[in-house]
mmCIF file of the C-alpha atoms, coordinates in Angstrom:
data_MODEL
# 
_entry.id   MODEL 
# 
loop_
_atom_site.group_PDB 
_atom_site.id 
_atom_site.type_symbol 
_atom_site.label_atom_id 
_atom_site.label_alt_id 
_atom_site.label_comp_id 
_atom_site.label_asym_id 
_atom_site.label_entity_id 
_atom_site.label_seq_id 
_atom_site.pdbx_PDB_ins_code 
_atom_site.Cartn_x 
_atom_site.Cartn_y 
_atom_site.Cartn_z 
_atom_site.occupancy 
_atom_site.B_iso_or_equiv 
_atom_site.pdbx_formal_charge 
_atom_site.auth_seq_id 
_atom_site.auth_comp_id 
_atom_site.auth_asym_id 
_atom_site.auth_atom_id 
_atom_site.pdbx_PDB_model_num 
ATOM 1  C CA . MET A 1 1  ? -133.092 233.827 23.705 1.00 0.00 ? 1  MET A CA 1 
ATOM 2  C CA . PRO A 1 2  ? -130.677 235.871 21.545 1.00 0.00 ? 2  PRO A CA 1 
ATOM 3  C CA . ILE A 1 3  ? -131.067 233.566 18.478 1.00 0.00 ? 3  ILE A CA 1 
ATOM 4  C CA . ALA A 1 4  ? -134.172 234.384 16.417 1.00 0.00 ? 4  ALA A CA 1 
ATOM 5  C CA . VAL A 1 5  ? -135.605 231.861 13.961 1.00 0.00 ? 5  VAL A CA 1 
ATOM 6  C CA . ASP A 1 6  ? -137.010 233.207 10.687 1.00 0.00 ? 6  ASP A CA 1 
ATOM 7  C CA . ILE A 1 7  ? -138.441 230.022 9.096  1.00 0.00 ? 7  ILE A CA 1 
ATOM 8  C CA . ASP A 1 8  ? -141.820 231.756 8.692  1.00 0.00 ? 8  ASP A CA 1 
ATOM 9  C CA . VAL A 1 9  ? -140.178 234.399 6.516  1.00 0.00 ? 9  VAL A CA 1 
ATOM 10 C CA . MET A 1 10 ? -138.707 231.804 4.229  1.00 0.00 ? 10 MET A CA 1 
ATOM 11 C CA . LEU A 1 11 ? -141.998 229.793 4.220  1.00 0.00 ? 11 LEU A CA 1 
ATOM 12 C CA . ALA A 1 12 ? -143.844 232.789 3.037  1.00 0.00 ? 12 ALA A CA 1 
ATOM 13 C CA . LYS A 1 13 ? -141.170 233.631 0.339  1.00 0.00 ? 13 LYS A CA 1 
ATOM 14 C CA . ARG A 1 14 ? -141.440 230.093 -0.936 1.00 0.00 ? 14 ARG A CA 1 
ATOM 15 C CA . LYS A 1 15 ? -145.263 229.933 -0.646 1.00 0.00 ? 15 LYS A CA 1 
ATOM 16 C CA . MET A 1 16 ? -144.803 226.657 1.301  1.00 0.00 ? 16 MET A CA 1 
ATOM 17 C CA . SER A 1 17 ? -146.832 225.243 4.253  1.00 0.00 ? 17 SER A CA 1 
ATOM 18 C CA . VAL A 1 18 ? -145.293 224.056 7.590  1.00 0.00 ? 18 VAL A CA 1 
ATOM 19 C CA . GLY A 1 19 ? -146.624 220.586 6.755  1.00 0.00 ? 19 GLY A CA 1 
ATOM 20 C CA . GLU A 1 20 ? -144.926 220.502 3.336  1.00 0.00 ? 20 GLU A CA 1 
ATOM 21 C CA . LEU A 1 21 ? -141.730 221.735 4.728  1.00 0.00 ? 21 LEU A CA 1 
ATOM 22 C CA . ALA A 1 22 ? -141.767 219.117 7.562  1.00 0.00 ? 22 ALA A CA 1 
ATOM 23 C CA . ASP A 1 23 ? -142.497 216.443 5.036  1.00 0.00 ? 23 ASP A CA 1 
ATOM 24 C CA . ARG A 1 24 ? -139.738 217.410 2.632  1.00 0.00 ? 24 ARG A CA 1 
ATOM 25 C CA . VAL A 1 25 ? -137.288 217.863 5.464  1.00 0.00 ? 25 VAL A CA 1 
ATOM 26 C CA . GLY A 1 26 ? -138.152 214.599 7.165  1.00 0.00 ? 26 GLY A CA 1 
ATOM 27 C CA . ILE A 1 27 ? -139.107 215.934 10.604 1.00 0.00 ? 27 ILE A CA 1 
ATOM 28 C CA . THR A 1 28 ? -142.498 216.016 12.326 1.00 0.00 ? 28 THR A CA 1 
ATOM 29 C CA . PRO A 1 29 ? -144.636 219.136 12.039 1.00 0.00 ? 29 PRO A CA 1 
ATOM 30 C CA . ALA A 1 30 ? -144.556 219.341 15.842 1.00 0.00 ? 30 ALA A CA 1 
ATOM 31 C CA . ASN A 1 31 ? -140.721 219.355 15.886 1.00 0.00 ? 31 ASN A CA 1 
ATOM 32 C CA . LEU A 1 32 ? -140.677 221.956 13.122 1.00 0.00 ? 32 LEU A CA 1 
ATOM 33 C CA . ALA A 1 33 ? -143.085 224.140 15.150 1.00 0.00 ? 33 ALA A CA 1 
ATOM 34 C CA . VAL A 1 34 ? -140.803 223.977 18.188 1.00 0.00 ? 34 VAL A CA 1 
ATOM 35 C CA . LEU A 1 35 ? -137.906 225.189 16.008 1.00 0.00 ? 35 LEU A CA 1 
ATOM 36 C CA . LYS A 1 36 ? -140.022 227.720 14.192 1.00 0.00 ? 36 LYS A CA 1 
ATOM 37 C CA . ASN A 1 37 ? -141.397 229.245 17.353 1.00 0.00 ? 37 ASN A CA 1 
ATOM 38 C CA . GLY A 1 38 ? -137.938 229.685 18.860 1.00 0.00 ? 38 GLY A CA 1 
ATOM 39 C CA . ARG A 1 39 ? -138.522 227.097 21.600 1.00 0.00 ? 39 ARG A CA 1 
ATOM 40 C CA . ALA A 1 40 ? -135.811 224.676 20.443 1.00 0.00 ? 40 ALA A CA 1 
ATOM 41 C CA . LYS A 1 41 ? -132.685 224.359 22.545 1.00 0.00 ? 41 LYS A CA 1 
ATOM 42 C CA . ALA A 1 42 ? -130.616 222.999 19.709 1.00 0.00 ? 42 ALA A CA 1 
ATOM 43 C CA . VAL A 1 43 ? -130.796 222.110 16.032 1.00 0.00 ? 43 VAL A CA 1 
ATOM 44 C CA . ARG A 1 44 ? -128.840 219.343 14.229 1.00 0.00 ? 44 ARG A CA 1 
ATOM 45 C CA . PHE A 1 45 ? -126.619 220.502 11.385 1.00 0.00 ? 45 PHE A CA 1 
ATOM 46 C CA . ALA A 1 46 ? -128.174 217.797 9.290  1.00 0.00 ? 46 ALA A CA 1 
ATOM 47 C CA . THR A 1 47 ? -131.660 219.306 9.949  1.00 0.00 ? 47 THR A CA 1 
ATOM 48 C CA . LEU A 1 48 ? -130.424 222.786 9.238  1.00 0.00 ? 48 LEU A CA 1 
ATOM 49 C CA . ALA A 1 49 ? -128.790 221.617 6.001  1.00 0.00 ? 49 ALA A CA 1 
ATOM 50 C CA . ALA A 1 50 ? -132.021 219.898 4.988  1.00 0.00 ? 50 ALA A CA 1 
ATOM 51 C CA . LEU A 1 51 ? -134.063 223.103 5.736  1.00 0.00 ? 51 LEU A CA 1 
ATOM 52 C CA . CYS A 1 52 ? -131.638 225.106 3.652  1.00 0.00 ? 52 CYS A CA 1 
ATOM 53 C CA . GLU A 1 53 ? -131.796 222.644 0.726  1.00 0.00 ? 53 GLU A CA 1 
ATOM 54 C CA . VAL A 1 54 ? -135.608 222.523 0.688  1.00 0.00 ? 54 VAL A CA 1 
ATOM 55 C CA . LEU A 1 55 ? -135.981 226.242 1.085  1.00 0.00 ? 55 LEU A CA 1 
ATOM 56 C CA . GLU A 1 56 ? -133.029 227.040 -1.199 1.00 0.00 ? 56 GLU A CA 1 
ATOM 57 C CA . CYS A 1 57 ? -131.380 229.465 1.285  1.00 0.00 ? 57 CYS A CA 1 
ATOM 58 C CA . GLN A 1 58 ? -128.429 229.898 3.573  1.00 0.00 ? 58 GLN A CA 1 
ATOM 59 C CA . PRO A 1 59 ? -128.410 229.222 7.370  1.00 0.00 ? 59 PRO A CA 1 
ATOM 60 C CA . GLY A 1 60 ? -128.283 232.958 7.968  1.00 0.00 ? 60 GLY A CA 1 
ATOM 61 C CA . ASP A 1 61 ? -131.674 233.308 6.253  1.00 0.00 ? 61 ASP A CA 1 
ATOM 62 C CA . LEU A 1 62 ? -133.153 231.072 8.918  1.00 0.00 ? 62 LEU A CA 1 
ATOM 63 C CA . LEU A 1 63 ? -131.233 232.104 12.080 1.00 0.00 ? 63 LEU A CA 1 
ATOM 64 C CA . ARG A 1 64 ? -130.019 235.475 13.320 1.00 0.00 ? 64 ARG A CA 1 
ATOM 65 C CA . TRP A 1 65 ? -128.561 236.764 16.495 1.00 0.00 ? 65 TRP A CA 1 
ATOM 66 C CA . GLU A 1 66 ? -130.341 239.501 18.461 1.00 0.00 ? 66 GLU A CA 1 
ATOM 67 C CA . SER A 1 67 ? -128.902 241.364 21.395 1.00 0.00 ? 67 SER A CA 1 
ATOM 68 C CA . GLU A 1 68 ? -130.771 240.453 24.500 1.00 0.00 ? 68 GLU A CA 1 
ATOM 69 C CA . HIS A 1 69 ? -130.899 244.174 25.309 1.00 0.00 ? 69 HIS A CA 1 
ATOM 70 C CA . THR A 1 70 ? -132.772 245.049 22.145 1.00 0.00 ? 70 THR A CA 1 
ATOM 71 C CA . ALA A 1 71 ? -134.816 241.798 21.978 1.00 0.00 ? 71 ALA A CA 1 
ATOM 72 C CA . GLY A 1 72 ? -136.040 242.092 25.589 1.00 0.00 ? 72 GLY A CA 1 
ATOM 73 C CA . GLY A 1 73 ? -136.926 245.750 25.416 1.00 0.00 ? 73 GLY A CA 1 
# 
C-alpha cells in the first residue's frame, strides 16, 4: 500500500507505549496495532485528530505516501 504509517516513530519520540496511546486516544490496542502496522483500510478523521492531539503532531508526521515502485522494490 502506498500509504506508510509512522506511529512507531512518534511513539518513540514521545516515549509512549502503544497501550498508553490507545488508552488516551480511546481505541483498543488491537485497533491501534492494525493502524500502526499498516493493515488498516481506512482511518476516521476523528481518530487521526485524536492521535495528533495526544502525540502533539501533524497528520503528516503519522502518514506518508510512498511510490509503489520504490516501496515494492
